[in-house]
N, C-alpha and C positions, 0 to 999 in steps of 0.2 A: 178672533173672528176674521179680522182683516187679513192676518197672516195665513189663515187657512185658505182664504180665497185666492191670495197671491200665489200660494203653492199650486193651487188647482189650475190657475191660469198658466203657470210656467211648465207644468208637467208634459204637455204635448211637444213642446219645443225640445225638451230634454230627450224625449224618445227619438225624435228625428236626428238629434245630434249623435246619439249612439249608433243608430243605423248607418249614418254617413261614415262614422269612424270604421265600422265593420267592413263597409264597402271599400273604403280606401285601403284597409289592411289587406283584403283579399286581392285587390288589384296589384298592390305592392308585391304580394307573394308570387302572383302569376308573372309579373315583370321579372322577378328574381329568377324563377325557373327558366324563362326564355333567355334571360341573360346568361345563365349557366349553359344552357343548350348551345347558344351562340358561341360561347367561349370554347366548348369541346368539339364543336362540329368541325372546325378546321383540323383538329387532330384526328377525329374519326375518318374524315375524308381522306386524309393523308395515309392512314392505315389501310383503308380500302383500296386506294390507288396502288400502294406498294404490294398488297396482296394480289390484286388482279395482275399487276405487272409481273410479279414473281411466277404466278401460274402460267402466264403467257409465255414467259421465258423458258420455264421448264418444258412446256409442250413443244416449243420451237426446238429446243435442244434435243428432246427425245426424237423428234421427227428427223432432225439432222443426223443424229446417231443411227436411226434406223436406215436412213438413206445411205450413210457411209457403210454400214454393215452389209446392206444389199449390194452396194458397189464392190466392196471387198470380196464378198462371195462370188460375184460375177467374175472379178478378176482372178480369183483363186481357181474358179472353174476353167476359165480360159487358159490359165498357166498349167493346170493339170492335163488339159487336152493337148497343149503344145508339148508337154513333157512326155506324154504317152506317144505322141506322133514322132518325136525325136528318137524314142527308144523302140518304136514298133518293130523295125527290122530285127532287133536283137530279141524282143519278146516273142517273135514268131519264129525264132531259130529252132532247129531240131537238136541243137547242141544244149543240153541241160545246163552246163556250166556257163555258157554265154547268156542264157536266159536268166539264171540265177544272178549273174553279175549285174544284169540290166536292172533287176528288181532292187538290188542292194544299191545301185547307183541312184535310182529314183529316191529311195529312203534317205541316202546321204545328201541329196540335193534339197532336203527339207520337206519331203513328202512321204514320211513313214506310213501315214495312214493310207495314202494311195497305193504304196507298195504292198501293204498288208492286204488291201482289198483285191489287188490284182493276184497276189499269191493264193488268196482264198478262192478266187475265180479259177485259176489254173488247177490247184490241188494236185500237181504232179511233182516229180522229184525236184525240179527247179523251185517251185513255189514252197515246198516243204523245206528245202535247203535254205532259202532266203528267210523263212520265218524262224528257222532254227537259229540263224546268225543274229537276227534281230532280237530273238528271246534271250540271247547272251549279251545284249548290248549294255553299255555302262549307263545309258539313259534308262532310268527305272520306268518311266512312263511308257516308252517304247517297248521295252522288254516285257512289261506286264500286258500290254495289248497284244504283242506277238504270241505270248503263251496262251492268251485267252482265245486267239484266232485258231491256234493249233488245237486247243480243246474242242473248238466248234467243228473243225475239219473232221475230227475222229470221233465225235460225239456219238455217231450211229453205232460204234463198236462198244460203247460203254456197257450194255447189257451182258456182253460176253466176258467181262472181267469181274472177278469176285475177290472178296477178302477171305482169307483163311483164318479161322479163329480157333485157338485152343483154350478150353476153359473160358470161353466167351471173351478172351482178350484178343485184340488185334494183333496179328503176327506177320502176315506176309500176304502177297497177292497170288492169284491163280487165274486160270481162264478155262472156259468151256471149249471142248474140242469135238464134241458130237451132240446131236439133238437129244441124246438119252442121258445127259447129265454127267458125262465123263469130264473130269477136270484134271489139268496138269499143273504142277507147282514144283518147286525145288525139293529135292529129297530130304535135305537137312530140316525142312519146316516140320515134317511129320515123322522123321526117322526115329525109331525106338519109342514112339508115343504109344504106350500100352494102357494108359489110364485116362480117365475123364473123357470128354467128348470133343470131336472135331465138328465144327460148324462152319457153314458157308453162308456169307452175308452177300446178297445180291445188291446191285446198285440202287434198287428201288426200296431197300430197307428190309426185305424179307430175309429171315435166317432159316436155313434148313440143315439138319444133321447130314453128315457125310461119312461114307464108309471108305476106309483106306484099302484099295485093291492091290497096290504094288508100290514098293520103293526100290529104286535101282541106283545105288550109290556109284556104280561105275559110270553110268550115263548122267547122273546128277538129277534124276527126275523122280517124281512120285505121281501115281495116278489115283485120283479119288473119284467117288461117284455120289451124286445126290439123286433123289427120286424126281423124275420129271420126264416129260416127252415133248418133242418139237421145240426144244430150247434153242435159242439163238446161239450160235457158236462161230468161232473162227474158222476160216478156210486156210488150209496150208498152201503156200505158194508153190507152184509146180517146179519153179527154178530156184527154190530156196538154197539148195546145195551149191549154187553157183554164185553165192555172195562174193563180190569182188571188193578190192580196196576202195574205200571211200563211198561205198554204196550207202545211200540215205536210208536210215531206219528210224523208227519211232517206238518207244516203249510206253505201254499203257498200264498204269497202276494206281495204287492208293498211298497217299502219304497220310499216316495216322493223325497228323496235325491238321491237315487241309482237306483231305479227301481225294477225289478223282483228279489225276494229273496226266499229262503227256509230257514226254521228254524225247527230244529229237537229237540225232547225232549221226555219226558215220562209222562204218566198219573200218577197223585198222588192220585186220589180218588175223591169221591163226595165232593162238596162244602157245608160247613155248615155255614160259615160266611166269608164276604169279607169287612173288615173295609174300610169305605170311598167310596165304590162302591155299585151300585145298580145291583145286579146279579140275573138273573131269577132263579126261583126254578128248582131244578134238574140239575143245572150246574155242570160241572166236572172241578176239578182243575188239571192243568198240569204244568210242568216245561218246558218252552220254552223261548228262547231268541228272542222274536219278536221285530219288529221295528215299529216306528210310521207309521200309515197307514195300519196296519194289522187288524184293527177292521173290522169284517165281512169276514176275509179270511177263506178259507176252510182248514180243518185239515183232513189229509188222513192217512191211514195205509201204511205199507211198500209196499203194492201192488198198491198203488195209489187210493184206494177206499175211499170215503167220510165216515168219522167217527164222524165229528162234525164241529163246526165253532167257530172261535175266537170271543168272545163277547167283552171282556174287559181284561185288564191287569194292574198290578201294576207298576207304573213308578219306575225306578231304581231297578227293580227286575225281575226275570225270572218266576214269578208267573202269570199264565194265566188262565182265566176262559172260559171254552168252553160250547157251546150249543151242546148237544149230537144229533146224527144223527136221533134218533127217533123223536125228536121235530121238526126237519127239515121235516121229512116225514109227520108229523101231519099237519103242517101249509100248506104244498103243497097240501094235500088232501082237505083242506078247499077251495082252490082256483081252483085247476085243478083235481077234483076227478076222472075224466075219465082216467087220465094218471097214477094214483097211486092205 
């Protein structure tokens, strides 16, 4: 009985002790958490400071780089203006050779882009000549850019040039010479072709069947026709028969591996012999870096007027044999006399 009373009297104190112990444990845990936070706060602060510093440094460097780029662009612009000013008398010369030399000098001084822009602006014999030289440059970047500029200069003539296809295979080039679908190409392209179909593929991808109207092996030409009216065609230069030595010319054709291409070069004179090749009488020899598929391609002057046609060329060489425009006129008169 007495023991029971004693236990009853002690029980409240026992409860208080347990509560105090729980409170102390909770406070100890809180203190431990804060101690851990305090321990890592220095590390976190260091990381944040480093991150902010890195971002600030990056932004500063980017601004510095942008400022340097802007300053470099201004310096380049000033240098280009000074370069043009120094060569301006030569660029305004009536002598195409002098003007071409000035453009090439600008390119050699480290400004090929400026020289190409000026050549594209002039688009005359001097400009085409300079682009031709740069297209043959050992610097592949400059050569590629020059060829692209040449392509752009004569892009307006692209619809006049076609692919000649036999049995739907790419064979050679040809070109429209009348609004009624008359096409000229090399005679050997379609000579003795008595079976299958001859198709013409335009630069927009359209393919049309063509009729062979005439082949003239003596002149090295063939005349085809596709159905059509008001077709864009090449204009024959009035003084094409007066092609002189070193006259600048451009061939427009198709490389079966690449597509539309231009090739620029110069006339070397009349052909007297072509070892290993059957070249029509009266052919003209030129220096042109043409591609496979350029047989039958038109050759134009710097104004884009027809002066001849690629008949054949020596492989692994830039020697090309051209049919002069007066022969083109003659064969067309045999077929469509009312139009010529």
